[in-house]
C-alpha positions in Angstrom: 163.3 255.1 109.1 161.9 251.0 110.2 163.7 248.1 109.1 162.7 244.7 107.8 163.3 243.5 111.4 161.4 245.6 113.5 158.4 243.7 113.4 160.7 240.7 114.7 160.4 241.5 118.6 157.9 240.3 120.7 154.8 242.1 121.4 151.7 244.1 119.5 152.5 246.9 116.7 150.3 249.2 115.2 150.1 248.5 111.5 148.5 249.3 108.3 147.8 246.2 105.9 146.8 247.2 102.5 146.0 244.7 99.6 142.9 244.0 97.1 140.1 241.4 98.9 138.4 238.7 98.0 135.9 241.1 95.4 139.1 242.4 94.2 138.8 246.0 96.0 141.8 247.9 97.5 141.8 248.1 101.0 143.6 249.6 103.5 143.3 248.3 107.1 145.1 249.9 110.7 145.4 246.9 113.1 147.3 245.9 115.6 150.2 242.8 114.9 150.8 240.6 117.4 153.8 238.5 117.2 153.9 235.3 119.7 156.5 233.9 121.4 156.4 230.9 118.6 157.5 233.4 116.1 153.5 233.7 114.7 152.6 237.3 113.4 148.7 237.3 113.8 146.4 240.2 113.2 142.6 240.3 113.9 140.7 242.2 110.7 137.4 243.2 110.0 137.5 242.0 106.8 138.8 237.9 105.5 140.9 237.4 103.5 141.3 234.6 101.1 143.9 232.2 102.2 147.6 232.7 100.6 146.8 236.1 99.2 149.3 238.9 98.9 149.2 242.0 101.3 151.2 244.9 102.4 151.9 245.7 105.8 153.5 249.1 107.1 154.4 249.5 110.8 152.7 253.2 112.0 154.4 255.2 114.3 153.3 258.1 116.1 156.1 259.8 114.9 154.8 261.2 112.0 158.4 261.8 110.2 159.1 257.9 110.8 157.9 256.7 107.7 158.5 252.5 106.9 158.6 250.9 103.3 155.9 248.6 103.5 157.0 244.6 103.5 155.3 241.6 101.5 153.0 239.4 103.6 151.0 236.2 102.6 147.9 235.1 104.8 147.6 231.6 106.4 145.3 230.2 108.9 142.2 232.5 108.5 139.8 232.2 111.3 136.8 233.5 112.9 137.6 235.9 116.1 136.5 235.3 119.1 134.2 239.0 118.2 131.8 239.5 115.7 133.3 240.5 112.8 136.7 239.8 113.1 139.1 237.4 111.5 141.9 236.3 113.1 145.0 235.5 110.2 148.1 234.5 110.7 151.0 236.2 108.6 154.4 234.8 106.7 156.6 237.3 105.4 157.3 236.3 101.5 160.9 236.4 100.8 162.6 238.5 97.7 163.9 236.5 94.9 167.8 237.4 94.2 168.3 238.5 90.7 170.2 235.5 90.3 167.9 233.2 91.2 165.0 235.0 88.7 167.7 234.7 85.8 168.2 230.9 86.5 164.6 230.5 86.4 164.1 232.1 83.7 166.9 230.8 81.3 165.2 227.6 80.2 161.7 229.5 79.6 162.9 232.2 77.8 162.6 230.9 74.0 159.3 229.8 75.2 158.3 233.2 76.3 159.7 234.5 72.9 157.7 232.1 71.2 154.3 233.2 73.9 155.1 236.7 72.9 154.8 236.2 69.2 151.6 237.3 67.5 149.9 233.9 66.6 148.0 235.5 63.3 149.7 237.1 60.3 149.1 240.8 59.9 148.4 240.7 63.4 152.1 242.5 64.3 151.9 245.5 66.7 152.9 248.7 65.1 155.3 251.7 66.3 153.0 254.9 66.9 154.9 258.1 67.0 153.0 260.7 69.6 154.3 264.1 69.4 153.9 266.7 71.7 
């Protein structure tokens, strides 16, 4: 299995990028990821993605048994590439939040969240529906 650090070495890697574009259409595109000496990860894609778009990057191996787990990245610095119909984009790995940080951030908002989930109009409460086989 490919680990999250496999895309950190210098060089080019064939990857698969998937996500939703500006038109809210799901896409999958196979491209080369270039990692520069200064640590930037760059791709050239056929579609332009808005800056800040979250995408999923998965390493593609020649060996079909080597399945990798998609990693979340964010698009930044979108530019027109030197070839027609291509866009150059820098990618930044998105960091995952720990369970503790999620609990800390949500602790102050629990009461607010509870109020937001409650129905505003009387008689509009959801009813439990039992589904029989």
